[in-house]
Each structure stands twice: as structure tokens, then as C-alpha cells.
C-alpha positions as CSV (number, residue, x, y, z in Angstrom):
1,M,0.0,0.0,0.0
2,T,1.4,3.4,-0.9
3,A,1.3,6.4,1.4
4,I,-1.3,8.2,-0.8
5,H,-3.6,5.1,-0.5
6,A,-3.1,5.2,3.3
7,V,-4.1,8.9,3.3
8,R,-7.3,8.0,1.3
9,I,-8.3,5.3,3.7
10,F,-7.5,7.3,6.8
11,S,-9.6,10.3,5.4
12,A,-12.5,8.1,4.4
13,L,-12.6,6.3,7.8
14,G,-12.3,9.7,9.6
15,I,-15.2,11.1,7.7
16,A,-17.4,8.1,8.5
17,M,-16.4,8.1,12.1
18,L,-17.1,11.8,12.5
19,L,-20.5,11.6,10.8
20,V,-21.5,8.7,13.1
21,L,-20.4,10.7,16.1
22,I,-22.2,13.8,14.9
23,V,-25.4,11.9,14.5
24,I,-25.1,10.2,17.9
25,S,-24.2,13.5,19.6
26,S,-27.1,15.4,18.0
27,L,-29.5,12.8,19.3
28,E,-28.1,13.4,22.8
29,M,-28.2,17.2,22.9
30,S,-28.2,20.2,20.6
31,L,-25.0,21.6,19.2
32,W,-25.5,24.8,21.1
33,N,-25.9,23.1,24.4
34,G,-22.9,20.9,23.7
35,L,-20.7,23.9,22.8
36,K,-21.9,25.7,25.9
37,A,-21.0,22.7,28.1
38,T,-17.6,22.5,26.4
39,V,-16.5,26.1,26.9
40,D,-17.9,26.3,30.5
41,T,-14.6,24.8,31.7
42,H,-11.0,26.0,31.2
43,W,-10.1,22.6,29.6
44,G,-13.0,22.9,27.2
45,L,-11.9,26.4,26.2
46,T,-8.3,25.2,25.8
47,T,-9.5,22.4,23.6
48,M,-11.5,24.8,21.4
49,V,-8.5,27.2,21.1
50,D,-6.3,24.2,20.2
51,L,-8.8,23.0,17.6
52,Y,-9.1,26.3,15.9
53,L,-5.3,27.0,15.9
54,G,-4.9,23.7,14.2
55,L,-7.7,24.4,11.7
56,F,-6.1,27.7,10.8
57,V,-2.8,25.9,10.1
58,A,-4.7,23.6,7.9
59,A,-6.3,26.6,6.2
60,G,-2.8,27.8,5.4
61,W,-2.1,24.5,3.7
62,I,-5.3,24.7,1.8
63,A,-4.5,28.3,0.8
64,H,-1.1,27.1,-0.5
65,R,-2.7,24.4,-2.6
66,E,-5.7,26.3,-4.0
67,R,-5.4,28.8,-6.8
68,S,-8.7,30.5,-6.1
69,V,-9.2,32.9,-3.3
70,A,-12.9,32.2,-3.4
71,R,-12.4,28.4,-3.1
72,T,-9.9,29.0,-0.3
73,L,-12.4,31.2,1.6
74,G,-15.1,28.5,1.1
75,W,-12.9,25.9,2.7
76,L,-12.1,28.3,5.5
77,V,-15.8,28.8,6.2
78,G,-16.2,25.0,6.2
79,L,-13.3,24.6,8.6
80,C,-14.8,27.1,11.0
81,L,-18.3,25.6,10.9
82,L,-17.6,21.8,10.6
83,G,-14.0,21.6,11.9
84,N,-12.0,18.5,11.0
85,L,-14.8,17.0,9.0
86,T,-14.1,19.6,6.4
87,L,-10.4,19.0,6.6
88,L,-10.9,15.3,6.1
89,V,-13.1,15.9,3.1
90,Y,-10.5,18.3,1.6
91,L,-7.7,15.7,2.3
92,L,-9.7,12.9,0.7
93,R,-10.5,15.1,-2.3
94,A,-6.8,16.2,-2.6
95,S,-5.5,12.6,-2.2
96,L,-7.8,11.3,-4.9
97,R,-6.3,13.8,-7.3
98,A,-2.7,13.2,-6.2
99,R,-0.5,10.4,-7.5
100,T,2.0,10.6,-4.7
101,I,2.2,12.0,-1.1
102,D,4.4,14.8,-2.4
103,D,1.5,16.0,-4.6
104,L,-0.5,16.8,-1.4
105,F,2.0,19.6,-0.7
106,R,2.1,21.1,-4.2
107,P,-0.4,23.7,-5.4
108,A,-3.4,22.1,-7.0
109,A,-3.3,21.9,-10.8
């Protein structure tokens, strides 16, 4: 198995796992109540800051790869609203277009 195939599998499994967890969590409580419960503690707030710092680093990678400012902004909005689900979708999409792992770090054609 090549590295690019491993990235594809990891991305697809991550997407599936997050979708299942989102559905289960949504059945337990609303998103708003879940966010409120998370940021009510220092650890919850730290986790949210950590998440968004990582997502903005990922946005930098996406901005490097994309040629369109509009597409980059669209992915950034997705990252802010859906977090790593968006990142995994982008990674899967990019890996399906890439022939090698190095292609993931080159600007998109």
C-alpha cells in the first residue's frame, strides 16, 4: 500500500467516524448546548483554542494548494463551521487527485 492510499483510507474512515459521532451527539443534545457545556470549563476552552489553531494551520495548507481565493475562503468557512470533518473531506479530495504523497503539498493543478 502506498502512502497516498493510506491517506485516502484514513480520510474516508475519519469522515465516516465523525459523521456517526455527529449523529449520535445530535440525538443526545443540541449543538448549542454541547458547545456551551464545552466552553464552560478551562479545559473545554483550551480544547477549542487548540482545535481552531490547528484548523487555521490547515487553512494555510489549503491556501497554499488552491489557486482561487474564493475556493480557499469557502474551505475556511467550512473549517470554522464543521472543523476536521471539512479538513478530512479536503484531504480525501486532494488525495484522490494526487499520484504521490508529495503531490499533497504542491499547489493544485
